[in-house]
N, C-alpha and C positions, 0 to 999 in steps of 0.2 A: 504493500500500500504506500502511496506517496504521502509523506508527512509534511513536506515543504509547503508552506502556506497555511498550515493548520494553526488555529489559535490555541494557546495553552495558558495555564495560570500557575504562577510560582508562589510558594508560601511567603517569600520575602519580597521579590521584585514585582509581584502583581501579574498583570496580563501582558502577554507577548505573542509573537508570531514566529514560527519555525522558518528560518530563512535558508538553512542548508543542512544536509545530512551526508556525512562521509563515514562509511563503515559504522562504527559504534559511537560516533560523535555527532551531537546535534548542536547547531548554532541557533540561538533565539534572540530576536530583536525586541528589547523592552524600551520602546520609544526612543530609539537611537542608541541605547546601551546594549551592546552585543555580549552575550554570555554563551559559554560552551558547556555542554552536559554529556555525561555518559549515557548511551542508550543501550538497553531500556532501563538501566539501574535508577536513573533519576525519577522515572515515573512511579517507582515504588516508595519514594521518599519526599521529593521536593516539588515535582510538577505534576499537573493533571491536564489532560486534553479535554477540550470543551464539548466537541460534538460526539454523538452516540457511536457513529461508525469508527471514529478514532479510538474511543474508549474501548470498544469491543476488540479492535485490532491489538492495541497495546495490552489489554487485559489478557488476551489469549497467550501472547508472548510471555508475559510474566507468569501466567499459570503453568505454561510448559516448562519454564525454567525452574519453578518451584517443585514440579513433579520430578524433574531430573535430580534436583538437590535432595529431595526426600528419598528417592531411590538410592542415591549414593550414600546417604546417611544410614539407611536400612542395611545396605551392603556392608558398610563399615561395622555396624553393630553385629551383623552376622559373623563377620570375620573375627571380631573380638570374642564372640561366644565360642567360636571354634578354637581360638587360641587358648582360652582359659577353661575349656570343657574338660571335666574329669572323665577320662575314658575308662569305663568298666570293661574287664576282659571278656565278659559274656553278655554283650548287649545287642546281639543279632537274633532274629527270630525266623523260624521256618513255619510254614502253614501247610496243613494237610488236606484242605478242602473237605473237612468233616462238617463244618457248619456254613462254609462259604460256597457260593456258586461260581464256577469258573467264568461263565459269561458275565456275571455281575462285576466280578473283580476286574476283569480285563476291560470292561466298558467304562468303569468309574476310576480305575487305577487307585483303588483303595481296598483295604482288606479288614475283615472283622476279626477281632482277637478271640472271639468265642465267648461262651458263657461259663461261669463257675459251675462245676458239676457237683460240688458238695459244700458242706459248711454253712455258715451264717449267710453268705452271699450267693448260695445256690440259685441258679436261674437268672442271675443278673450278669451284665457284660463284664468280662475280665478287663481289668485296668492294666495295660501293658507298661508297668512301672519302669522297666529297665530300658525302654526304647527312648532314644534321644536323637538329635540331629546327626549323630554318627552311625545310626543304625540302618541296616538294610533288611528288607523283608524278602525271604526266599519262598517262592511259590512251588509247591510240589504236588504231585498227584499219583495215586496208585490206581490205574485203570481197572475196571471191572474184569474179574477173571484172572487178574495177575496176583502173584505173591507179593507180600510186603517188601521182600528183598528187591523187587523190581520197581519200587517207587522211583519216579523220575523227576528231575528238576525241569520246570517249564518256563521259569522266568524269575525276575527279581527286580526290586526297586528300592531306592533310598527313600527314607521317610521325608516328608516335607521339612524344609530346613528351619522352620520355627516350631517343630513338633516337640512336645514335652509329654512323654507317656504317662507320667503320674497324674496329669490333669485330664486324661482321656477317659471320661466316665462312660461314654457311649461305646467304647471299644472299637471305634472306627479309626483306622490308621491311614491317613492320606499319603499319597506318594509325592515325591519331588517331581516337578514339572519336566525336568530334563533327564535325570538318571533312572532310566527304565530299560529293562531287557526282556524280550520275549523270544524264546527259542521256537523254531519251527521244524517241520518234518525233514527239511533239507539239511538241517544242522545235525551234528553228531548227538548222541544221547549221553546224558550224565545221570548216573544213578545216585540218589540221595545218600543211601547207606554206605556207599563206597568211601565217604569222607568221615565215617565213624567206626570205631572199633566194635566188632561183633564177635570177639573171641570167646566171650563168656556166655552169650545167649543169642538167639535169633533176633533179627530186627523186629521191633514191635512199636507201632505208632501209638496205639491206645485210642482214647476217646477225645482227648483234648485237641482243640484246633491248632494251638500255637505251642511251639517248643523253642526255648532259648538255647543258643549255642555260642561258641566262641568266635571272637573277631578273626583269629587266625584261620579257623576253618572256613569262614565266609570269604576271607581273602583268597584261599586256595580255590574255592568254588568259582568266584568271579574271574580269577585268572584263567581257569579252564574254560569258562563260558566264552570269554573273548577269543580263545584259541579255536573253538570249534565252529563259531559263526562264519558262514560262507559269504553272506552279502557284505560288500566292502563298507557301505555306509553304516550298516548295523554293527559291523565289527568295530568301526571307529567309535560309535556311540558306546559300545561295550568297553572299549579301551579307556575312554574318558571316564566312564562310570568307575572302572577299576582304580584308576589313578585318584579320582576324587575320594573314593572309599578309603584308600590307603592314607591319603592326606588327613582326613578328618579323624582317622583312628591312629594316626602317628605311626604308620607301618611303612617300612621301606619297600620299594619296588625294584631295587637294584639287582637282586638275584635273577629276576625274570628278564631284565633288560640286557644282561651281559651276554 
C-alpha cells in the first residue's frame, strides 16, 4: 500500500503528512518540520494513521510481527524446557491397541492411554504420568490369528512438545505435528518383542493398553525404523525424528553415524 500522502498524528508533534518512505524509514512533514521514523515500529508507539484503510494496513503488519515474536518466544521457552528437562530413563510408552482403534489413532494422531483395570481408579482413564516432551509413543499390533511373539511395530510419534503427562486426566496423548512415522507393507517388518529379553518367559502383553519402557530401547527401535523405510522422503522424516528423539533424551547418535 502507498503510504506517501497519508495523514498521521504524532503524540508530541501533532498532525503531519507522510512525504517519503524508503525501506523501513518514513519521513513526515509536520508543517514544514520534517521528522524521520522507523516503520512500522513507530506506529506501535508514537504515531497513528488517520484513515481506516491505512489503519487496517498498518494494523495487519504489526499483528504479523507480533505473531512472529510470540512464536519465537514460545520456541525459546520450549528450548529452555528441553535444556532443563529431567530425563527419566523409562519415559517411553508402547501401545497394544487393546482399547484403541487403529483407524482412530492414525486419523487423529493421538492415542488413548487406556483405563485403570483395578483399584480405586478402576474404569477411569490412566494418567500417563511418566510421559513428557521427550517421550515417544510406539504403536504396535498383534494381528488376529498371530502369536504374541509376532506382535509388530506399525509406527511411532513424539508427544506434542508442550505435553505434560501428569496433567493428562482424559488419557488422550496428542502427537507432535512433525515427528511421526508410519510403516507400510513395502517396508521391512520389526517385531516388538525382539527388543526385549524373553529368556525367562514367553512374551505376554496382558490387558493393559500402555506399557512403559526405556529410552535406550526406543532409540534402538527408531534407529531400525529409519533403516528399513524405503521411501526417500519418509526415510528423511524418520531420520529427523530419530535425531530429535536423541537430542531431547540427551543420547548420542555417533555410533550409528560412523
